[in-house]
C-alpha positions as CSV (number, residue, x, y, z in Angstrom):
1,X,-1.2,-19.5,19.7
2,X,-2.4,-15.9,19.8
3,X,-2.4,-13.9,16.6
4,X,-1.4,-10.4,17.3
5,X,-1.1,-9.0,13.8
6,X,-4.3,-7.4,12.6
7,X,-3.6,-8.1,8.9
8,X,-3.3,-11.8,9.7
9,X,-6.6,-11.8,11.5
10,X,-8.3,-10.0,8.7
11,X,-6.8,-12.2,6.1
12,X,-7.8,-15.4,7.9
13,X,-11.4,-14.2,8.4
14,X,-11.7,-13.0,4.7
15,X,-10.3,-16.3,3.4
16,X,-12.5,-18.5,5.5
17,X,-15.7,-16.6,4.9
18,X,-15.0,-16.3,1.2
19,X,-14.2,-20.0,0.9
20,X,-17.4,-21.0,2.7
21,X,-19.7,-18.5,0.8
22,X,-18.3,-19.1,-2.7
23,X,-19.8,-22.6,-3.1
24,X,-23.0,-21.5,-1.4
25,X,-23.4,-18.6,-3.8
26,X,-22.5,-20.7,-6.8
27,X,-24.5,-23.9,-6.2
28,X,-27.4,-22.9,-4.0
29,X,-28.1,-19.3,-4.7
30,X,-26.9,-19.5,-8.4
31,X,-25.5,-15.9,-8.4
32,X,-22.3,-15.3,-10.4
33,X,-21.8,-11.8,-9.0
34,X,-22.0,-13.0,-5.4
35,X,-19.7,-15.9,-6.2
36,X,-17.2,-13.5,-7.7
37,X,-17.4,-11.4,-4.5
38,X,-16.8,-14.4,-2.3
39,X,-13.8,-15.5,-4.5
40,X,-12.4,-11.9,-4.3
41,X,-12.7,-12.1,-0.5
42,X,-10.5,-15.2,-0.6
43,X,-8.0,-13.4,-2.8
44,X,-8.0,-10.4,-0.5
45,X,-7.6,-12.7,2.5
46,X,-4.5,-14.3,1.1
47,X,-3.2,-10.9,0.2
48,X,-3.7,-9.7,3.8
49,X,-1.9,-12.8,5.1
50,X,1.0,-12.1,2.8
51,X,1.2,-8.5,4.0
52,X,1.2,-9.7,7.6
53,X,4.1,-12.0,6.9
54,X,6.1,-9.4,5.1
55,X,5.5,-6.6,7.6
56,X,8.6,-6.3,9.8
57,X,8.3,-6.4,13.6
58,X,9.3,-3.2,15.3
59,X,10.8,-3.8,18.7
60,X,10.0,-1.3,21.6
61,X,13.7,-0.3,21.6
62,X,13.5,0.6,17.9
63,X,10.2,2.5,18.4
64,X,11.8,4.5,21.3
65,X,14.8,5.3,19.1
66,X,12.6,6.6,16.3
67,X,10.6,8.7,18.8
68,X,13.9,10.1,20.3
69,X,15.3,10.9,16.9
70,X,12.1,12.7,15.9
71,X,12.1,14.8,19.0
72,X,15.8,15.7,18.4
73,X,15.0,16.7,14.9
74,X,12.1,18.9,16.0
75,X,14.4,20.5,18.6
76,X,17.0,21.1,16.0
77,X,14.5,22.8,13.7
78,X,13.2,25.1,16.5
79,X,16.8,26.0,17.5
80,X,17.8,26.7,13.9
81,X,14.8,29.0,13.4
82,X,15.8,30.8,16.6
83,X,12.3,30.8,18.1
84,X,12.2,32.2,21.6
85,X,8.4,32.3,21.9
86,X,6.5,30.2,24.4
87,X,4.6,27.3,23.1
88,X,0.8,27.2,23.4
89,X,-0.4,23.7,24.2
90,X,-3.6,22.7,22.4
91,X,-5.8,20.1,24.1
92,X,-6.4,16.8,22.4
93,X,-9.6,16.3,20.6
94,X,-11.5,13.2,19.8
95,X,-9.8,12.6,16.5
96,X,-6.2,13.9,17.1
97,X,-3.4,14.0,19.6
98,X,-2.3,16.9,21.8
99,X,-0.2,19.5,19.9
100,X,1.9,22.5,20.8
101,X,1.9,25.6,18.7
102,X,5.0,27.9,18.6
103,X,4.3,31.3,17.0
104,X,6.9,32.4,14.5
105,X,6.5,36.1,15.5
106,X,6.2,37.2,19.2
107,X,2.9,39.0,19.7
108,X,3.4,39.5,23.4
109,X,0.3,37.6,24.4
110,X,-1.3,34.2,24.2
111,X,-2.6,33.7,20.6
112,X,-6.3,33.2,20.2
113,X,-7.1,30.1,18.2
114,X,-10.6,30.3,16.7
115,X,-10.9,26.8,15.4
116,X,-9.0,23.6,14.8
117,X,-5.6,23.9,13.2
118,X,-4.8,22.0,10.1
119,X,-2.6,18.9,10.5
120,X,0.5,20.5,9.1
121,X,3.9,21.7,10.4
122,X,3.4,25.3,9.5
123,X,-0.1,26.7,10.3
124,X,-2.0,29.9,10.1
125,X,-3.9,30.5,13.3
126,X,-5.3,34.0,12.7
127,X,-6.3,36.5,10.1
128,X,-3.1,38.6,10.0
129,X,-0.1,37.8,7.9
130,X,2.1,37.3,10.9
131,X,-0.2,34.9,12.6
132,X,1.9,31.9,11.5
133,X,3.2,29.1,13.8
134,X,4.9,25.8,13.9
135,X,2.5,23.1,15.2
136,X,4.1,19.9,16.6
137,X,2.4,16.8,17.7
138,X,3.2,15.8,21.3
139,X,4.2,12.2,22.2
140,X,1.3,10.3,23.6
141,X,1.9,9.1,27.2
142,X,0.0,5.9,28.1
């Protein structure tokens, strides 16, 4: 039986290691602080196992429905704001996903982005007051 839930794997490892080390630290090493740490690892392990059992399974169909709903809501937001500007696609970096930036005011050209944008919906990308945009995260294609 393969265990797929990372909480369950973490919980089993913590519980087993804590259960093995608690008597070693108490009887052989004679260290109450290390014994307490091992016992707390057992407690954390059982907590992780409980979290794994209570975490609901999300089917691929439900995930697809959530993605589609999110995209529809983003589309509705952009249509409601009446934005006609072209999106500027920002490449993905090591720590984030690809994003698209839609300027709120049409400047006529491609906006120059000097640094990383904050991970927010409404971002400032330049020094001027009108250099504001909506930044949306693009779905990751695997």
